[in-house]
PLY file of the C-alpha trace (Angstrom):
ply
format ascii 1.0
element vertex 351
property float x
property float y
property float z
element edge 350
property int vertex1
property int vertex2
end_header
16.60 -20.47 5.34
15.63 -18.50 8.44
12.49 -16.39 8.39
12.39 -12.99 10.04
9.06 -11.17 9.98
8.41 -7.54 10.89
4.87 -6.59 11.93
3.99 -2.89 12.08
1.34 -1.36 14.33
1.81 -3.74 17.28
0.71 -1.18 19.88
-2.87 -1.67 18.71
-5.13 -4.66 19.22
-4.98 -6.39 15.84
-1.26 -5.78 15.37
-0.35 -7.19 18.78
-2.54 -10.24 18.19
-0.92 -10.83 14.80
2.58 -10.66 16.26
1.60 -13.13 18.99
0.05 -15.54 16.47
3.10 -15.49 14.19
5.50 -15.94 17.12
3.88 -19.32 17.81
4.60 -20.60 14.29
7.50 -23.06 14.35
8.38 -22.26 10.73
9.18 -18.64 11.68
12.50 -17.96 13.39
11.93 -14.42 14.58
9.02 -11.99 14.80
9.65 -8.30 15.40
6.88 -5.91 16.34
7.36 -2.27 15.43
5.53 0.81 16.71
6.20 4.20 18.28
4.86 3.12 21.68
5.12 -0.28 23.43
2.24 -2.69 22.91
-0.37 -2.71 25.65
-1.20 -6.37 25.04
0.93 -9.50 25.10
2.84 -10.11 21.85
3.98 -13.58 22.85
7.49 -14.52 21.74
7.77 -11.53 19.41
10.38 -8.85 20.07
9.44 -5.19 20.27
11.41 -2.48 18.47
10.43 1.12 19.10
10.44 2.77 15.70
8.32 5.25 13.77
7.47 4.11 10.25
7.16 7.78 9.27
10.92 8.09 9.76
13.44 6.74 7.23
15.19 5.05 10.16
12.72 2.17 9.67
15.05 0.91 6.91
17.75 0.39 9.55
15.40 -1.88 11.48
14.77 -3.99 8.38
18.46 -4.13 7.49
19.81 -4.87 10.98
17.33 -7.67 11.62
17.71 -9.28 8.19
13.94 -9.18 7.73
12.57 -11.04 4.72
8.83 -10.36 5.29
6.90 -7.24 6.33
3.30 -7.42 7.51
2.03 -3.87 7.36
-0.72 -3.35 9.93
0.43 0.09 11.03
-2.63 1.88 9.67
-5.32 3.53 11.77
-9.01 3.47 10.93
-10.31 6.15 13.31
-8.92 9.60 14.29
-9.64 8.84 17.97
-6.90 6.18 17.96
-4.35 8.58 16.45
-5.25 11.67 18.45
-6.63 13.58 15.49
-7.18 13.42 11.75
-3.87 15.08 10.80
-1.82 12.62 12.86
-3.91 9.75 11.49
-3.14 10.77 7.92
0.57 11.13 8.66
0.74 7.63 10.12
-1.35 6.05 7.39
-0.07 7.79 4.28
3.37 9.16 5.11
4.16 6.15 7.29
3.21 3.70 4.55
5.20 5.67 1.97
8.34 5.60 4.13
7.90 1.91 4.97
7.52 0.97 1.32
10.57 3.05 0.41
12.53 1.14 3.05
11.27 -2.21 1.74
12.34 -1.17 -1.75
15.90 -0.43 -0.58
16.38 -3.54 1.59
17.29 -6.43 -0.69
16.47 -9.11 1.90
12.75 -8.28 1.69
10.99 -10.95 -0.40
7.40 -10.67 0.84
5.04 -7.84 1.77
1.54 -8.27 3.20
-0.59 -5.11 3.36
-3.75 -4.81 5.45
-5.98 -2.57 3.33
-9.70 -1.87 3.35
-12.75 -2.37 1.15
-13.43 1.34 1.66
-11.30 1.88 -1.48
-14.41 0.95 -3.51
-16.44 3.80 -2.03
-20.24 3.63 -1.76
-23.00 4.99 -3.95
-26.28 4.35 -5.76
-24.61 3.05 -8.95
-22.47 0.41 -7.22
-22.64 -3.22 -8.39
-24.22 -5.80 -6.09
-20.74 -7.18 -5.38
-17.32 -5.62 -5.88
-14.71 -7.92 -7.36
-11.05 -7.03 -6.89
-10.79 -5.61 -10.42
-14.03 -3.60 -10.27
-13.45 0.10 -10.76
-15.12 2.23 -8.06
-17.98 4.34 -9.35
-17.99 6.60 -6.28
-14.33 6.86 -5.19
-13.80 7.92 -1.55
-12.76 11.48 -0.90
-12.11 11.73 2.84
-10.85 10.09 6.01
-9.72 6.50 6.38
-11.17 5.55 3.00
-9.11 8.15 1.13
-6.01 7.12 3.11
-6.55 3.52 1.97
-6.71 4.64 -1.67
-3.46 6.59 -1.28
-1.71 3.69 0.46
-2.73 1.25 -2.29
-1.36 3.68 -4.85
2.05 3.55 -3.13
1.79 -0.25 -2.93
1.23 -0.53 -6.70
4.23 1.74 -7.32
6.32 -0.48 -5.03
5.21 -3.56 -6.98
6.51 -2.00 -10.21
9.88 -1.22 -8.64
10.28 -4.56 -6.84
8.60 -7.22 -9.01
10.67 -9.86 -7.18
8.69 -9.31 -3.96
5.61 -11.45 -3.29
3.01 -8.77 -2.60
-0.40 -9.46 -1.06
-2.98 -6.72 -0.55
-5.97 -7.67 1.62
-9.08 -5.50 1.30
-11.02 -6.19 4.47
-14.66 -5.54 5.19
-15.24 -3.86 8.55
-13.42 -5.77 11.28
-15.61 -6.56 14.23
-14.85 -8.34 17.48
-14.52 -7.99 21.25
-11.69 -5.41 21.19
-11.31 -4.21 17.61
-11.60 -0.41 17.50
-13.22 0.37 14.17
-15.59 2.99 12.81
-18.54 0.57 12.91
-17.77 -0.50 16.47
-17.79 3.20 17.42
-21.04 3.69 15.53
-22.87 0.93 17.43
-21.49 2.32 20.70
-23.43 5.56 20.27
-26.38 6.05 22.62
-28.68 6.63 19.64
-27.59 5.73 16.12
-28.47 8.13 13.28
-29.57 6.43 10.07
-30.39 7.86 6.66
-34.11 8.23 6.09
-35.37 5.99 3.28
-32.23 3.83 3.10
-31.21 0.54 4.69
-27.57 -0.19 3.96
-26.19 -3.70 3.39
-23.36 -4.39 5.81
-20.58 -6.95 5.67
-18.21 -7.77 8.52
-15.17 -9.93 9.08
-14.74 -11.33 12.57
-11.29 -10.47 13.90
-10.21 -14.12 14.35
-11.04 -14.84 10.70
-9.33 -11.70 9.47
-6.14 -12.45 11.37
-6.13 -15.99 10.02
-6.19 -14.64 6.46
-3.20 -12.40 7.27
-1.37 -15.39 8.77
-2.01 -17.49 5.67
-0.75 -14.68 3.43
2.40 -14.48 5.57
3.35 -18.16 5.78
2.54 -19.00 2.14
2.72 -17.14 -1.18
-0.58 -15.63 -2.32
0.33 -12.69 -4.55
-2.40 -10.32 -5.63
-5.35 -8.36 -4.26
-8.05 -10.13 -2.25
-11.41 -9.11 -0.81
-11.93 -10.46 2.71
-15.40 -10.59 4.29
-17.75 -12.95 6.02
-20.42 -14.53 3.84
-23.92 -13.04 3.61
-25.13 -9.59 4.61
-26.79 -7.81 7.50
-29.09 -4.86 6.92
-28.37 -1.79 9.02
-31.89 -1.89 10.48
-31.35 -5.50 11.56
-28.02 -4.66 13.17
-29.40 -1.74 15.17
-32.29 -3.84 16.47
-29.97 -6.69 17.46
-27.69 -4.21 19.24
-30.68 -2.87 21.18
-30.10 0.62 19.88
-32.67 3.30 19.22
-32.21 4.81 15.77
-33.15 8.23 14.48
-33.89 8.45 10.72
-32.31 11.64 9.40
-32.81 13.28 6.00
-29.66 12.64 3.98
-28.73 16.36 3.60
-28.74 16.69 7.41
-26.56 13.63 8.12
-23.44 15.74 7.71
-24.62 18.06 10.49
-25.46 15.19 12.84
-22.22 13.43 11.93
-20.28 16.60 12.70
-21.69 16.66 16.22
-20.72 13.06 16.83
-17.25 13.57 15.36
-16.55 16.73 17.38
-17.61 14.88 20.52
-14.89 12.31 19.78
-17.35 9.42 19.74
-17.20 8.24 16.12
-15.69 9.15 12.78
-18.42 10.51 10.52
-16.69 11.44 7.29
-18.60 11.99 4.07
-17.62 8.50 2.93
-18.75 6.93 6.18
-22.16 8.57 5.75
-22.34 7.24 2.19
-21.56 3.76 3.49
-24.39 4.05 6.04
-26.62 5.12 3.15
-25.78 2.58 0.46
-23.63 -0.10 2.12
-21.20 -2.26 0.15
-20.94 -5.87 -1.02
-17.73 -7.83 -1.64
-17.14 -10.82 -3.89
-14.76 -13.14 -1.97
-14.51 -15.86 -4.62
-10.82 -15.18 -5.29
-9.98 -15.52 -1.58
-11.78 -18.85 -1.29
-10.26 -20.29 -4.46
-6.64 -19.20 -3.95
-6.37 -19.33 -0.15
-8.75 -22.26 0.24
-10.18 -20.33 3.18
-13.80 -19.91 4.22
-14.41 -17.61 7.20
-15.67 -19.41 10.28
-18.18 -16.62 10.91
-20.69 -15.29 8.40
-21.51 -11.59 8.63
-24.63 -12.16 10.80
-22.72 -14.60 13.01
-19.78 -12.21 13.36
-22.08 -9.40 14.49
-23.92 -11.68 16.91
-20.59 -12.77 18.42
-19.51 -9.14 18.66
-22.63 -8.32 20.63
-22.21 -11.39 22.84
-18.56 -10.71 23.68
-18.58 -6.96 23.88
-20.66 -4.91 26.27
-21.47 -1.81 24.29
-21.06 1.44 26.22
-23.84 3.97 26.63
-26.41 1.34 27.51
-29.20 3.58 28.70
-32.65 3.03 30.23
-35.59 3.22 27.86
-36.71 6.57 29.31
-33.29 8.08 28.67
-33.21 6.79 25.10
-36.65 8.26 24.42
-35.45 11.59 25.80
-32.42 11.49 23.50
-34.69 10.76 20.54
-36.80 13.82 21.34
-33.67 15.97 21.73
-32.32 14.95 18.33
-35.68 15.41 16.67
-35.91 18.88 18.20
-32.35 19.71 17.12
-32.99 18.68 13.55
-36.02 20.90 13.43
-34.32 23.95 14.86
-31.18 26.03 14.47
-28.13 23.90 15.21
-26.57 24.72 18.56
-23.64 23.27 20.46
-26.10 22.21 23.18
-27.95 20.12 20.63
-24.76 18.23 19.84
-24.20 17.61 23.54
-27.74 16.29 23.87
-27.13 13.95 20.93
-24.10 12.37 22.60
-25.54 12.33 26.10
-22.86 14.81 27.20
0 1
1 2
2 3
3 4
4 5
5 6
6 7
7 8
8 9
9 10
10 11
11 12
12 13
13 14
14 15
15 16
16 17
17 18
18 19
19 20
20 21
21 22
22 23
23 24
24 25
25 26
26 27
27 28
28 29
29 30
30 31
31 32
32 33
33 34
34 35
35 36
36 37
37 38
38 39
39 40
40 41
41 42
42 43
43 44
44 45
45 46
46 47
47 48
48 49
49 50
50 51
51 52
52 53
53 54
54 55
55 56
56 57
57 58
58 59
59 60
60 61
61 62
62 63
63 64
64 65
65 66
66 67
67 68
68 69
69 70
70 71
71 72
72 73
73 74
74 75
75 76
76 77
77 78
78 79
79 80
80 81
81 82
82 83
83 84
84 85
85 86
86 87
87 88
88 89
89 90
90 91
91 92
92 93
93 94
94 95
95 96
96 97
97 98
98 99
99 100
100 101
101 102
102 103
103 104
104 105
105 106
106 107
107 108
108 109
109 110
110 111
111 112
112 113
113 114
114 115
115 116
116 117
117 118
118 119
119 120
120 121
121 122
122 123
123 124
124 125
125 126
126 127
127 128
128 129
129 130
130 131
131 132
132 133
133 134
134 135
135 136
136 137
137 138
138 139
139 140
140 141
141 142
142 143
143 144
144 145
145 146
146 147
147 148
148 149
149 150
150 151
151 152
152 153
153 154
154 155
155 156
156 157
157 158
158 159
159 160
160 161
161 162
162 163
163 164
164 165
165 166
166 167
167 168
168 169
169 170
170 171
171 172
172 173
173 174
174 175
175 176
176 177
177 178
178 179
179 180
180 181
181 182
182 183
183 184
184 185
185 186
186 187
187 188
188 189
189 190
190 191
191 192
192 193
193 194
194 195
195 196
196 197
197 198
198 199
199 200
200 201
201 202
202 203
203 204
204 205
205 206
206 207
207 208
208 209
209 210
210 211
211 212
212 213
213 214
214 215
215 216
216 217
217 218
218 219
219 220
220 221
221 222
222 223
223 224
224 225
225 226
226 227
227 228
228 229
229 230
230 231
231 232
232 233
233 234
234 235
235 236
236 237
237 238
238 239
239 240
240 241
241 242
242 243
243 244
244 245
245 246
246 247
247 248
248 249
249 250
250 251
251 252
252 253
253 254
254 255
255 256
256 257
257 258
258 259
259 260
260 261
261 262
262 263
263 264
264 265
265 266
266 267
267 268
268 269
269 270
270 271
271 272
272 273
273 274
274 275
275 276
276 277
277 278
278 279
279 280
280 281
281 282
282 283
283 284
284 285
285 286
286 287
287 288
288 289
289 290
290 291
291 292
292 293
293 294
294 295
295 296
296 297
297 298
298 299
299 300
300 301
301 302
302 303
303 304
304 305
305 306
306 307
307 308
308 309
309 310
310 311
311 312
312 313
313 314
314 315
315 316
316 317
317 318
318 319
319 320
320 321
321 322
322 323
323 324
324 325
325 326
326 327
327 328
328 329
329 330
330 331
331 332
332 333
333 334
334 335
335 336
336 337
337 338
338 339
339 340
340 341
341 342
342 343
343 344
344 345
345 346
346 347
347 348
348 349
349 350
């Protein structure tokens, strides 16, 4: 039986890489990449179809190609990539809803792989040391990418009830990190000075992009139904990460992090939602036992190794001389002790 796989979100880095990887698999007859704009990177032997998953016409793509598998990577983690928060939400939530409705109608679909996020667990002081896949969040997310992920998973569960014949795999990834992955944490470490929450040192987990894509490939070529946490082993404290990145950090009282985050967000440098601030305060830990037992997969990179490789391969922007960093520190300290002005936000971002 021929295999035809549709990959959404191929105009972005991870989606284009996934399409290219799958196109090299001899067991797959045809790989089709779908997005509203052509991919900027090479997608190998995959074909490109211009289509918007927010439009019901996506069902015609699935029907006309005889697709049996959909790998849904057409979700966006930062508003900068989408051109704004409203567009981001439309693509993530409305797009996923329309895609799942199409998959429900097309009888040839037998497998669905969904790239989700560990942000669905939220972050807070009452969290367990490690979240297992069936752990109920004690501080559910309320904004941004995290809330989108919760909504998308809700639609996925509804799809599973309507199409129990489909092999459905939901992958809850820790923060992707790598040379070209555009994520909220990559944006955070690209800031000239990184704000941290005074009195807290969050535990971070990362998944290196090569490892994450391999998990998606394994879920696509073999049947692994269920929900799986995906993260590199071990943890990295936020203070350790900022030192390794050579970044100056400014400890900020937690009630003022929203103000500082607003400056950064309005400058278009990083997404500082309420849930992102909570993550930088409390962190998050994932139990990946189910992944290792059912996939038989152990990530090549631990969390510390993934971050070290990220720093080695990626030249972070805003690398400033020590004198300039010290000046930025003084500006932020002054801003936090005075009435908030637009100029203060510009000083924070080096603008």
